[in-house]
N, C-alpha and C positions, 0 to 999 in steps of 0.2 A: 819670495815665499808665497805659495798659493794656499790660502786659508779658507776652510769651510766654516761658516757660522750657522748656528741653529737657535731659533728663538721660539719658545712655546710657553711663556710665563703666564699668559692669560687666555685670550680667545683668538689670537692670530697665530697661525702656523706659518713660520717663515724660515727660509734657507737662503743663504747668500754665499757667493764666492768672491773673494778679494785677492788680487795679486799685489802684495804689499798693502798700500792704502788705496788702491784703485779698484773701484767696484766693477766687477765683471758681470754680476747678476745679483738680483735682490727680489726674490719671489715671495709674495705674501698672500696667504689664503685667509680671508676674513670669515668670521662666523656671525656676522651681524644678523643675517636672516634667521639663524638658528635661535638667537637669544632675544630678538626684538619683541616677540610675543610676551616675554616675561618682564620687559622693561629693564633688563640687566643681565649680566653673565651668570649662567647656571653652571657651577663648577663641574658637576658630573657630566653634563652634556659637553662642556668644553673639552675635557680630557678624552672623551670618546671620539670626538671629531678630530682631535689631534692625531689619535691613533689611525683614523681613516685617511688623513690627509698627508701625514709626514712622508710617506713613500713617494708619492707623485710630486710633492713639493721639492724634495731633494733631487729627484730626476730632472725636473724642469729647471732648477737652478744650475745644475751641471750642464744641461743642454744649452741654455741661454749663454752660459759663460764659455762654451766651447772647450770644456775641460773634461777629461776622462777621470773616473774615480781614482785611478792609480796615480794621478798627477797631484792629488791633494797632499800637502806637506804638513798640515796641522789642522786641528779641529777645535773649535770653541763652542760652548753651549751655555745658555743661561741656567744657573742653578739656584737663583733666588734674587729678590723676593718675587712672590707670585702665588698662584694656586698650586698646591702641592701635586695634585694629579696631573695637571698640565705640565708642570716643570719636569716631572719624571719621564714623560714621553720624550721630550727633546734631549734631556740629559742622558738617558739610557741609550737612545739612538746614537748619540755622539760617542759614548763610551764603547758601544759595540763596533762602530765604524773604526774608531781609534785602534781597538784590539785587532780587528781583522786586517786593517791596512798597515799596522805597525808604524803609526805616526803619532806624534805627541798630541795630548789632549789637555785643555785647560778650561776650568769653569769660569764663567763671567758673571759678575754682579750686574743685574739689569740696570740699576741706577747709575753705575759707573759708565755703562754703555751709552745711556742717554747723555751724560756729560761729554762723552767723546764724540757724539754724533755730529756736533757742529764742526769738528776739525776735519771731517771727511770732505766737506765742501769749502771750508775756510781754514786751510792749514796754516795760514799766516796770522790768524787771530792772535793778538798779543796777550800774554799772561803778565801779571795775575789777572784773573777774570772772575766776575761774579756770575753765577749761573743758576737759573731757576728751572727746576723740573716741575712741570704742571701737567697732571694727567688724571685719569679716573681713579688711580690708586695712590698717587703720590703728589704732594705739594711741598717742595723743599727748596731752600736757598743754600748754595755752596760757594765757598771761596776756593778757587783753583789756583794754587801757587805754581804747580807744574803738572804734567800729565800723570805723575805718580803721587801727587800730594794734594789732597782735597780736605777741606774742613767744613763740616756741617754747621751753618750759622743759625738756621731756623727751619721749622717744619710745621705742618698743620697739627693742631691739638685735637682735632676731631675728624671731620670729613675732608677728603681731597676736593680740590676745586672742580675737577671733572665729574666726580661723583655728585656734587651739588648741581651741576648743569643737568646731569641725567635725571636726578630725582625731581627737580623742578619741572623738567619737560614731561616726565611721567605724570606728575600732579596735574599739569595742564592738558594732559591727553595728547601730547604732540608727537609721541613716538620715540624710538630709540635708534641710534644714540642721540642724546638730547643736545649735545654741544653744537653740532652743525645746524640743527633746526633753530635753536634759540639765536645763534649768530645771524642766521638769515632773516628771521622775523624781526630781530632788534634793529635791523638796518632800515625797516619800513617806518613810515611816519606815525608818530604817536604824540598826543597832546597832554594828557593828564597822567604824569608819572606817579606811581604809588610812593616813590621817595623812600626806598629801603635804606637803612643806615648800615654802616660798615662796622665790623669789630675793630676795637682799638685796645692794644695791650700796653700802650705807653712807649716811651723811647728806649727802654732798656732791654727790649727783646726784638727778635726778627721772626717771631712765629706767625702762623696764619690760623684762621678759624673760619669754617663755612657752615657749621651747624646752625648758627644764629640766623643768617640770612635765609637759609632753607626753611627754617621754622617761621620766619616772618612772612615768606611767600604763602606758606600754608594758612596762617591766620588771616592774611589778606583775602585769600580765595574764599575761605569759609565765611568771613565777616561780610563780604560783598556778594556772597552766593554766586560766584562766577562758575559757570558750568565748563568742565573740561571740554576741549575742542577735539572732536573725533578725527584722527588722522593727522598727517604732517603737511597738509596743503595750505591753502589760504586760511587765515585765522581771524577772529574777531578783534576789534580795536582794543578791547580790554586785555586780551591775551598779549597783543603786541606791546602794549604799555608795560605789562609785567615783565616781559622778556627784555625790553629795553632797559628798564630800571634795574632788574636783577643783573644783567650783564655788565652794566656800567659800574655798579658797586662791586661785583665780584672781581672785575679786572683792577679796579682801584685797590682792593685788598691784596691783590697779587703784586701790585707795583709798590705799595707803601714800604714793606720791609726792604725791598731792593733799593729804594731811594735812600732810606736811612743808612743801609750798609755802604752804599756808594759814597755818601758824604763823609763817612768815617774812614773808609779803607782805600779810597781813590784808585779803583781798579783801572787797568788799561783797556778793558773791553767788558761787554755784557753779552750773555747768551741765554736763550730759552730753548727748552726741549720738552718732549712729551706731547700727548695728543692735543692738549689745550693750546699749545704753541701754534696750532693751525688757526686759532681764532683770529679773525680779521681785525676786530676792535683792539685786541691785545697788541697785535703787530703795529697797528697805527699809533697807539699811545706809546709803545716802547720806542719806536723810531723817532717820534716827536720829542720824547724826553731825552733820548740819546743825543739828538741834534742840539738840544738846548744845553746839554752838559758837555758837549764836544767829546763824547765817548762813543766809539763804534758799537753798534748793537747787531748781533748775529742770530739768525734763526736758521735751522736746517730746512731744507725743502720739505714739503708736506709729507712725502713718503718716508723721509728720515726722521720726522718729528714723532710719528706714531710708532708703535712697536714694530721692529723690523730686525732682520738678522744681519744686515750690513754693519750696524753699529756693534753687534756682538762679535763679528769677525774682526772688526777694527781693533777692539780691545784685546781679542785673542792674539792677533798679530803682535801688538805692542808687548804683551806678556811673553809670548813664545820666543820672540826675537831677543828677549833678555834672559832666556834660559828658564823661565818659570814653567812648571809642569804640575799636573794633578794626576792622582792615581784613580784606579777603578773604585776606590773606597769613597770618593766624593759623593755626598748625598745632596738631595734637594733641601734647601733652607727657605721655606715660604716666608719667614719673618726676617730674612737677612737685612741688615742695615748697611749703610755706607757713610 
């Protein structure tokens, strides 16, 4: 079954073609240059650029896959969660193509797609699995019993981890997106760590929280009169120290609920997805911990960790092959949960 996937939940316009679970193409058009001047995604600008980009992104995905439009046998598109204007661009495009081509259409939950992304490259990963979604909009821990059965164990009570990275980078004048910049600077030498503390909710919850450490960085910068560094190039030793300390604690807070859940549920494997799954320090610490626990840890490749349409097409194939269909009445759900 040849499936077309469309992803426009935030600021990436993406289309992908899968033949069953084999990726034939996965085209992503980023809007980083559009939003970097604002230090974050501007919803109105994002939706306008999706409108401008969706046509050529679809054409490029089909061309790279070597597939004609009349060979598509099913279409899937993200219908939530995300920015409502952005979601509507991809969703309505998918519904229009489904109607014109007379092929089935299914809406895909963006969070479910992240959970599925690891199976595109690691189909033999054993279940049950504990899976962390860590991105600019989401920080959640799931227990995956089967590819149709997920249980939310914990989520952030305030900011997402990726949002905290971006806001700390903006505070320090480092540029956007902040995650890759902080990851790079934190790898440099630093001697006097500010020693930020992590949030701790006790042993009876698997939730996360990032507003506290973000505020702690703000107070540290103001108290010590640290001047924001212009641009994302080389930085001062003070800025490097903040980046290193912030990243260390932020990743510890991402791992702590996972460790607690693993000790109680004894999963057969662990996985991470979302943009923060690209973080090199997270990957290092996760693999080290997995080796100590003798539990395999899986990360998607970098392109499949961030928002992409291949993961949308993968879930669409899974649903369509089981007879699931959606109608033209399906609407965008910006606050959709999973």
